[in-house]
VMD Tcl script that builds the backbone (N, CA, C; Angstrom):
set m [mol new atoms 138]
animate dup $m
set s [atomselect $m all]
$s set {name element resname resid chain x y z} {
  {N N MET 1 A 0.838 -1.171 0.000}
  {CA C MET 1 A 0.000 0.000 0.000}
  {C C MET 1 A 0.889 1.243 0.000}
  {N N SER 2 A 0.471 2.276 -0.733}
  {CA C SER 2 A 1.254 3.505 -0.857}
  {C C SER 2 A 0.961 4.461 0.286}
  {N N GLU 3 A 1.993 5.186 0.689}
  {CA C GLU 3 A 1.816 6.239 1.685}
  {C C GLU 3 A 1.396 7.516 0.987}
  {N N VAL 4 A 0.566 8.299 1.643}
  {CA C VAL 4 A 0.186 9.597 1.109}
  {C C VAL 4 A 1.260 10.596 1.512}
  {N N ILE 5 A 1.671 11.430 0.585}
  {CA C ILE 5 A 2.705 12.427 0.827}
  {C C ILE 5 A 2.122 13.559 1.667}
  {N N ASP 6 A 2.802 13.929 2.756}
  {CA C ASP 6 A 2.327 14.964 3.661}
  {C C ASP 6 A 2.590 16.376 3.157}
  {N N GLU 7 A 3.602 16.565 2.339}
  {CA C GLU 7 A 3.941 17.898 1.875}
  {C C GLU 7 A 3.746 17.971 0.367}
  {N N ASP 8 A 3.663 19.189 -0.154}
  {CA C ASP 8 A 3.515 19.361 -1.599}
  {C C ASP 8 A 4.814 18.992 -2.290}
  {N N VAL 9 A 4.752 17.969 -3.110}
  {CA C VAL 9 A 5.917 17.540 -3.866}
  {C C VAL 9 A 5.551 17.616 -5.345}
  {N N ASN 10 A 6.375 18.322 -6.109}
  {CA C ASN 10 A 6.169 18.444 -7.547}
  {C C ASN 10 A 7.093 17.479 -8.270}
  {N N VAL 11 A 6.540 16.763 -9.243}
  {CA C VAL 11 A 7.314 15.826 -10.043}
  {C C VAL 11 A 7.253 16.276 -11.498}
  {N N LEU 12 A 8.412 16.385 -12.136}
  {CA C LEU 12 A 8.481 16.628 -13.572}
  {C C LEU 12 A 8.757 15.280 -14.220}
  {N N PHE 13 A 7.790 14.789 -14.976}
  {CA C PHE 13 A 7.909 13.480 -15.615}
  {C C PHE 13 A 8.090 13.706 -17.107}
  {N N ILE 14 A 9.202 13.239 -17.663}
  {CA C ILE 14 A 9.500 13.440 -19.079}
  {C C ILE 14 A 9.347 12.108 -19.802}
  {N N GLU 15 A 8.416 12.093 -20.773}
  {CA C GLU 15 A 8.115 10.863 -21.514}
  {C C GLU 15 A 7.491 11.248 -22.850}
  {N N ASP 16 A 7.989 10.660 -23.934}
  {CA C ASP 16 A 7.465 11.010 -25.252}
  {C C ASP 16 A 6.267 10.169 -25.685}
  {N N ASP 17 A 5.963 9.106 -24.969}
  {CA C ASP 17 A 4.801 8.275 -25.286}
  {C C ASP 17 A 3.621 8.744 -24.430}
  {N N PRO 18 A 2.578 9.317 -25.052}
  {CA C PRO 18 A 1.455 9.872 -24.282}
  {C C PRO 18 A 0.759 8.858 -23.375}
  {N N ALA 19 A 0.620 7.615 -23.821}
  {CA C ALA 19 A -0.050 6.603 -23.000}
  {C C ALA 19 A 0.757 6.288 -21.745}
  {N N VAL 20 A 2.053 6.155 -21.896}
  {CA C VAL 20 A 2.926 5.882 -20.748}
  {C C VAL 20 A 2.934 7.079 -19.806}
  {N N ALA 21 A 3.021 8.276 -20.366}
  {CA C ALA 21 A 3.029 9.490 -19.548}
  {C C ALA 21 A 1.753 9.597 -18.725}
  {N N GLU 22 A 0.614 9.328 -19.335}
  {CA C GLU 22 A -0.665 9.420 -18.623}
  {C C GLU 22 A -0.758 8.375 -17.518}
  {N N MET 23 A -0.285 7.168 -17.786}
  {CA C MET 23 A -0.322 6.099 -16.785}
  {C C MET 23 A 0.480 6.490 -15.541}
  {N N TYR 24 A 1.707 6.961 -15.759}
  {CA C TYR 24 A 2.545 7.349 -14.622}
  {C C TYR 24 A 2.009 8.591 -13.923}
  {N N LYS 25 A 1.476 9.539 -14.695}
  {CA C LYS 25 A 0.904 10.753 -14.108}
  {C C LYS 25 A -0.232 10.390 -13.155}
  {N N LEU 26 A -1.133 9.527 -13.606}
  {CA C LEU 26 A -2.255 9.124 -12.758}
  {C C LEU 26 A -1.781 8.407 -11.498}
  {N N LYS 27 A -0.818 7.510 -11.651}
  {CA C LYS 27 A -0.288 6.773 -10.488}
  {C C LYS 27 A 0.352 7.722 -9.484}
  {N N LEU 28 A 1.177 8.636 -9.975}
  {CA C LEU 28 A 1.844 9.583 -9.077}
  {C C LEU 28 A 0.838 10.498 -8.387}
  {N N GLU 29 A -0.180 10.943 -9.117}
  {CA C GLU 29 A -1.209 11.790 -8.506}
  {C C GLU 29 A -1.981 11.032 -7.434}
  {N N LEU 30 A -2.274 9.769 -7.680}
  {CA C LEU 30 A -2.946 8.954 -6.663}
  {C C LEU 30 A -2.088 8.798 -5.418}
  {N N ASP 31 A -0.779 8.842 -5.591}
  {CA C ASP 31 A 0.146 8.753 -4.461}
  {C C ASP 31 A 0.363 10.101 -3.775}
  {N N GLY 32 A -0.294 11.149 -4.271}
  {CA C GLY 32 A -0.239 12.440 -3.595}
  {C C GLY 32 A 0.705 13.463 -4.189}
  {N N TYR 33 A 1.303 13.149 -5.328}
  {CA C TYR 33 A 2.237 14.086 -5.951}
  {C C TYR 33 A 1.513 15.021 -6.915}
  {N N ARG 34 A 2.075 16.209 -7.098}
  {CA C ARG 34 A 1.636 17.120 -8.145}
  {C C ARG 34 A 2.554 16.852 -9.334}
  {N N VAL 35 A 1.983 16.559 -10.513}
  {CA C VAL 35 A 2.770 16.078 -11.648}
  {C C VAL 35 A 2.642 17.007 -12.852}
  {N N THR 36 A 3.787 17.306 -13.453}
  {CA C THR 36 A 3.842 17.997 -14.733}
  {C C THR 36 A 4.506 17.044 -15.713}
  {N N VAL 37 A 3.880 16.872 -16.884}
  {CA C VAL 37 A 4.429 15.975 -17.899}
  {C C VAL 37 A 4.994 16.804 -19.045}
  {N N ALA 38 A 6.183 16.444 -19.491}
  {CA C ALA 38 A 6.812 17.062 -20.663}
  {C C ALA 38 A 7.143 15.956 -21.660}
  {N N LYS 39 A 7.092 16.300 -22.950}
  {CA C LYS 39 A 7.355 15.311 -23.999}
  {C C LYS 39 A 8.833 15.155 -24.323}
  {N N SER 40 A 9.659 16.090 -23.833}
  {CA C SER 40 A 11.103 16.019 -24.096}
  {C C SER 40 A 11.849 16.743 -22.986}
  {N N GLY 41 A 13.132 16.499 -22.915}
  {CA C GLY 41 A 13.952 17.200 -21.931}
  {C C GLY 41 A 13.931 18.695 -22.154}
  {N N GLU 42 A 13.960 19.089 -23.421}
  {CA C GLU 42 A 13.925 20.518 -23.747}
  {C C GLU 42 A 12.615 21.152 -23.274}
  {N N GLU 43 A 11.497 20.465 -23.518}
  {CA C GLU 43 A 10.202 20.975 -23.054}
  {C C GLU 43 A 10.165 21.030 -21.529}
  {N N GLY 44 A 10.778 20.065 -20.885}
  {CA C GLY 44 A 10.801 20.032 -19.427}
  {C C GLY 44 A 11.570 21.188 -18.819}
  {N N LEU 45 A 12.546 21.707 -19.551}
  {CA C LEU 45 A 13.337 22.831 -19.050}
  {C C LEU 45 A 12.648 24.175 -19.248}
  {N N ASP 46 A 11.642 24.211 -20.120}
  {CA C ASP 46 A 10.929 25.477 -20.375}
  {C C ASP 46 A 10.023 25.879 -19.252}
}
mol reanalyze $m
mol bondsrecalc $m
mol representation Tube
mol addrep $m
């Protein structure tokens, strides 16, 4: 079972496959993280 995060934690998830990105985004959000998805490293730095 996953622990709920007590503090605001932001995750930058970089993935070029939209289906994979959405799967991980949903999982991380369920675990209490705030998630931003980028399609590339360059996009993630913007």
